[in-house]
C-alpha positions as CSV (number, residue, x, y, z in Angstrom):
1,X,-20.5,-6.7,2.8
2,X,-17.9,-4.5,1.0
3,X,-14.3,-6.1,0.5
4,X,-11.3,-4.7,2.5
5,X,-9.8,-2.2,0.0
6,X,-6.6,-0.4,-0.1
7,X,-6.2,3.1,-1.8
8,X,-2.8,3.9,-3.3
9,X,-2.3,7.7,-4.4
10,X,0.6,9.0,-6.6
11,X,1.9,12.5,-7.1
12,X,4.7,12.9,-9.7
13,X,6.6,14.7,-13.0
14,X,4.0,13.1,-15.7
15,X,6.4,10.4,-18.1
16,X,5.3,7.6,-19.8
17,X,4.8,4.4,-18.5
18,X,3.4,5.6,-15.3
19,X,0.0,3.9,-15.0
20,X,1.5,0.6,-16.5
21,X,4.2,0.3,-14.0
22,X,1.7,1.0,-11.4
23,X,-1.2,-1.1,-12.3
24,X,1.3,-3.8,-13.7
25,X,2.9,-4.0,-10.1
26,X,-0.5,-4.6,-8.7
27,X,-1.4,-7.3,-11.1
28,X,1.9,-9.2,-10.5
29,X,1.0,-9.2,-6.6
30,X,-2.6,-10.4,-7.3
31,X,-4.1,-7.4,-6.3
32,X,-8.0,-7.0,-8.1
33,X,-8.1,-3.2,-8.9
34,X,-11.9,-1.7,-8.4
35,X,-11.1,1.8,-9.5
36,X,-8.4,4.1,-11.3
37,X,-8.4,7.9,-11.9
38,X,-5.6,9.8,-13.0
39,X,-5.2,13.2,-14.1
40,X,-2.0,15.3,-16.4
41,X,-1.9,18.5,-15.7
42,X,-0.2,20.3,-18.3
43,X,0.6,23.8,-17.0
44,X,3.4,22.3,-14.3
45,X,3.7,18.9,-16.0
46,X,2.5,16.9,-12.7
47,X,0.4,13.2,-13.0
48,X,-1.6,12.0,-10.3
49,X,-3.3,9.2,-9.8
50,X,-5.8,7.1,-7.3
51,X,-6.0,3.0,-7.4
52,X,-8.4,1.6,-4.9
53,X,-7.6,-2.5,-5.1
54,X,-9.2,-5.6,-2.6
55,X,-6.2,-6.0,-0.4
56,X,-7.4,-9.1,0.4
57,X,-5.6,-11.6,-1.5
58,X,-2.6,-10.0,-2.1
59,X,0.8,-11.5,-1.4
60,X,2.5,-8.7,0.5
61,X,1.8,-7.4,4.2
62,X,1.5,-4.1,4.8
63,X,5.5,-3.8,5.3
64,X,6.2,-5.9,2.5
65,X,4.0,-3.5,0.1
66,X,6.3,-0.6,1.4
67,X,9.5,-2.2,0.3
68,X,8.1,-3.5,-2.8
69,X,6.8,-0.7,-4.3
70,X,10.1,1.8,-3.4
71,X,11.4,1.1,-6.7
72,X,8.2,2.0,-8.8
73,X,8.2,5.0,-6.7
74,X,11.8,5.7,-6.8
75,X,11.9,5.2,-10.7
76,X,9.0,7.8,-11.2
77,X,10.1,10.5,-8.5
78,X,6.8,9.8,-6.7
79,X,5.5,11.3,-4.0
80,X,2.6,8.6,-2.9
81,X,0.7,7.2,0.2
82,X,-1.4,4.5,1.0
83,X,-4.4,3.8,3.4
84,X,-6.6,1.3,4.1
85,X,-10.4,1.0,4.1
86,X,-9.8,-1.4,7.5
87,X,-8.2,1.6,9.4
88,X,-11.2,3.9,10.3
89,X,-10.1,7.2,10.5
90,X,-10.9,9.0,13.8
91,X,-12.5,12.4,13.3
92,X,-12.4,15.4,15.7
93,X,-15.5,17.5,15.3
94,X,-15.3,21.5,16.8
95,X,-17.9,23.7,17.0
96,X,-19.3,26.8,18.5
97,X,-22.8,27.7,19.0
98,X,-24.3,26.8,15.8
99,X,-24.6,23.0,15.6
100,X,-27.0,22.2,12.1
101,X,-23.4,20.8,10.7
102,X,-22.4,18.8,13.9
103,X,-25.6,17.1,14.1
104,X,-25.7,16.2,10.2
105,X,-22.0,14.8,10.5
106,X,-23.0,12.6,13.4
107,X,-26.3,11.3,12.2
108,X,-24.3,10.6,8.4
109,X,-22.1,8.7,10.7
110,X,-24.5,7.1,12.9
111,X,-26.4,5.7,9.8
112,X,-23.1,4.7,7.7
113,X,-22.8,7.4,5.3
114,X,-19.4,8.4,6.6
115,X,-16.9,5.3,7.4
116,X,-15.4,7.2,10.5
117,X,-15.5,7.3,14.1
118,X,-15.7,10.5,15.9
119,X,-14.5,10.0,19.7
120,X,-14.1,13.6,20.4
121,X,-16.0,17.0,20.3
122,X,-14.5,20.1,21.4
123,X,-16.6,23.8,21.7
124,X,-15.5,27.1,22.8
125,X,-18.9,27.3,23.9
126,X,-20.4,25.7,27.2
127,X,-20.3,22.3,27.1
128,X,-22.2,19.5,24.9
129,X,-22.0,16.4,26.9
130,X,-25.5,16.3,27.8
131,X,-25.8,15.8,23.9
132,X,-22.8,13.7,23.3
133,X,-22.4,11.6,26.3
134,X,-25.3,9.4,25.4
135,X,-24.0,9.2,21.8
136,X,-21.2,7.3,23.7
137,X,-18.9,10.8,22.3
138,X,-16.4,12.8,24.7
139,X,-16.8,16.9,24.6
140,X,-14.3,19.3,26.1
141,X,-15.1,22.9,26.2
142,X,-12.0,25.2,26.2
143,X,-13.4,28.7,25.7
144,X,-11.0,31.6,24.2
145,X,-10.0,34.5,25.3
146,X,-7.0,36.6,23.9
147,X,-5.1,36.0,27.1
148,X,-5.9,32.0,27.1
149,X,-5.5,31.4,23.4
150,X,-1.9,29.9,23.5
151,X,-2.5,27.8,27.0
152,X,-6.2,26.5,25.0
153,X,-4.3,25.7,21.7
154,X,-1.5,23.3,23.3
155,X,-4.6,21.7,25.5
156,X,-6.5,21.0,22.0
157,X,-3.1,19.5,20.6
158,X,-3.0,17.5,24.0
159,X,-6.5,16.1,23.4
160,X,-6.0,15.4,19.5
161,X,-3.0,13.4,20.4
162,X,-4.5,11.6,23.2
163,X,-7.9,10.5,21.0
164,X,-5.4,9.7,18.5
165,X,-6.8,12.1,16.0
166,X,-6.5,11.4,12.1
167,X,-8.3,15.0,11.2
168,X,-10.3,17.5,12.5
169,X,-13.2,19.3,11.0
170,X,-14.5,22.9,12.1
171,X,-18.2,22.6,11.9
172,X,-19.0,26.1,12.2
173,X,-16.1,26.8,14.9
174,X,-16.3,30.6,14.8
175,X,-12.3,31.0,16.1
176,X,-9.2,31.1,14.1
177,X,-6.7,28.4,14.9
178,X,-2.8,30.2,14.6
179,X,0.1,28.2,13.1
180,X,0.1,26.6,16.4
181,X,-2.3,24.1,15.4
182,X,-2.9,24.4,11.8
183,X,0.9,23.3,11.3
184,X,0.5,20.3,12.8
185,X,-2.1,19.3,11.0
186,X,-1.3,19.7,7.1
187,X,-4.5,19.1,4.7
188,X,-6.0,17.4,7.8
189,X,-8.3,20.3,8.9
190,X,-11.6,21.1,7.0
191,X,-13.6,24.0,7.3
192,X,-16.6,25.6,6.0
193,X,-18.0,28.9,5.6
194,X,-20.7,30.7,3.3
195,X,-19.3,31.6,0.1
196,X,-19.4,35.4,0.1
197,X,-16.6,36.1,1.3
198,X,-14.7,38.7,0.4
199,X,-17.6,40.6,-0.5
200,X,-19.7,39.9,2.9
201,X,-17.0,39.5,5.0
202,X,-17.8,39.8,8.9
203,X,-20.9,39.5,10.6
204,X,-24.3,38.6,9.7
205,X,-23.2,38.0,5.8
206,X,-26.9,36.8,4.9
207,X,-28.3,40.1,6.0
208,X,-25.5,42.0,3.7
209,X,-26.4,39.6,0.8
210,X,-30.3,40.2,1.1
211,X,-29.5,44.0,1.1
212,X,-27.7,43.5,-2.2
213,X,-30.4,41.2,-3.8
214,X,-28.3,38.1,-4.5
215,X,-29.2,36.2,-6.8
216,X,-26.9,33.0,-5.5
217,X,-26.2,32.1,-2.3
218,X,-23.0,29.1,-1.5
219,X,-20.9,27.2,0.8
220,X,-16.9,26.2,0.6
221,X,-15.3,23.7,2.2
222,X,-11.8,23.8,2.4
223,X,-8.5,22.8,3.9
224,X,-7.5,25.3,6.6
225,X,-4.0,26.8,6.0
226,X,-2.5,29.7,8.2
227,X,-3.8,32.1,5.5
228,X,-7.6,32.9,6.3
229,X,-10.2,30.9,4.0
230,X,-7.6,30.4,1.5
231,X,-6.8,27.0,1.7
232,X,-7.0,24.4,-1.0
233,X,-11.0,24.0,-1.9
234,X,-12.4,20.7,-1.7
235,X,-16.2,20.9,-2.8
236,X,-18.7,23.7,-3.3
237,X,-22.1,24.3,-3.9
238,X,-24.7,27.2,-4.7
239,X,-28.7,27.6,-5.1
240,X,-30.6,30.5,-6.5
241,X,-32.2,32.9,-4.5
242,X,-35.2,35.2,-5.7
243,X,-36.8,39.0,-4.3
244,X,-39.5,36.9,-2.6
245,X,-36.5,35.2,-0.3
246,X,-36.3,36.9,2.9
247,X,-33.1,37.0,5.2
248,X,-34.5,34.1,7.1
249,X,-34.8,32.1,3.8
250,X,-31.2,33.0,2.9
251,X,-29.8,31.6,6.3
252,X,-31.8,28.2,5.8
253,X,-30.6,27.7,2.6
254,X,-27.1,28.7,3.2
255,X,-27.3,26.2,6.3
256,X,-28.5,23.5,4.1
257,X,-25.9,23.8,1.7
258,X,-23.4,24.2,4.7
259,X,-24.3,20.7,5.5
260,X,-24.3,19.0,2.2
261,X,-21.0,20.5,1.5
262,X,-19.4,19.7,4.8
263,X,-20.5,16.4,4.3
264,X,-19.1,15.7,0.9
265,X,-16.2,16.8,1.6
266,X,-15.4,15.2,4.7
267,X,-16.4,11.5,2.7
268,X,-13.7,12.7,-0.1
269,X,-11.4,13.0,2.8
270,X,-12.3,9.9,4.5
271,X,-12.1,7.7,1.3
272,X,-8.8,9.1,0.4
273,X,-10.1,10.9,-2.9
274,X,-8.2,14.1,-2.3
275,X,-4.4,15.0,-3.3
276,X,-3.3,18.6,-2.6
277,X,-0.7,20.0,-4.9
278,X,0.3,23.8,-4.8
279,X,-2.4,24.8,-3.1
280,X,-5.3,23.5,-5.2
281,X,-7.0,19.9,-4.7
282,X,-7.5,17.0,-7.1
283,X,-10.2,15.5,-6.5
284,X,-11.3,11.6,-7.3
285,X,-14.6,11.6,-7.7
């Protein structure tokens, strides 16, 4: 059994003594540090740090930690957050017709690779209930048209609140979320797409890529912002292509990448290993 841990993430202007102050504070309160990682960005003078430590054995409750930590945070003008491994995050998945990413995430969750709960799946296509209900997952179908998009996004927000969702994963959800949803969930919506953008934007990207004789295909997972497919990138990967590969081969290889890249991004988010700064991610992996 892994020990119960807390994860402290810090962003602040770089200066002398931050690491000593943070680790010294935890040592003073009997916290055993398991992981420590930091990054200084000389371009803008920022300092980022992630500390994971055993939460059991500390002489501070969660509420007491916040109060005791405030003077350290104020001294260095920190933005910070803390999360606890015992508080399992609640993930909603949104999907359209293609289910390869959905099924992969659910498998990884069932076998313990992803320490997350999945109480809700939402789709714009016919209900997935026959597949999901035996797994104890509630699904809703919210068809999207030009005339009902605003209404359906309001319904989506109601569902996310009702099911106490912490973050959303777009597992090949083929609709654009508007600012109505995106602005309510900053750095809490993860999307996956092929890495052909913008060269092969639009429909049938693998067919376009095959015609051009590409030598690499890829996948990108990123946080969603109101700028389409321009949010902070979390994870990426590529695979080699050669002249023997058919369109079907490209689609298969692309889907394999989408599964693994999306799962990697979700794991990093669940384990609180990502800091977003100025539309960039600092990934402590």
